N, C-alpha and C positions, 0 to 999 in steps of 0.2 A: 590188316591183314597186310606179310611182307611180299613184299617186290620179285619173291623168287616164286610167289604162290603167282601174282598178278600174271605172272608171266602164261604158268605153265595153266591156269584158268586160256588166257590169248589163248593160247597151246591150243588144245582143246575145242574150241566154238572157233576159230579160223579154222580151222581145217579141212570142217567138209565147202570148203569154200573155196579156198589156198592155201598152195604147195605147199612143201618141206621152207622152200627155199624163202617161199611170197612171205612167209609169218613171219622167219626170221629176218628181210630185210626191212620187214614193216614193224615188228621191233627193233634191232634198231636204231629205227628214225626213230623210235615216240620216245626210247629213250634219252632221245636226245633233241628231243621239242625246242628246250630253251638254244638251238642254239643253235636254229636253222634260221633261214627267212625266209621262205614260206612254204607249205605243206603239201605242193603240187606234188610232189615225188611218193608221200604220202599216201595222201588219194588217190593217187591213180593205182595205187597198185586194189585199190576197196570199190574200183568202176566197176559196173555189169558190163562180162563183154570185154575185157583184161585180158587181153595175152593169149584172144584167137577163143574165150569163151562165146 
């Protein structure tokens, strides 16, 4: 599976829980994981109840 298809699949599956902005932010972070010092910004997007949910 190529990167584009993986991103499409992520968008499809994440859309039930994340806004389109959160999905794009998550993808941006995921695609640059090797450059991150820690993954707290990414994990914050996936917390239950994040941002008033």
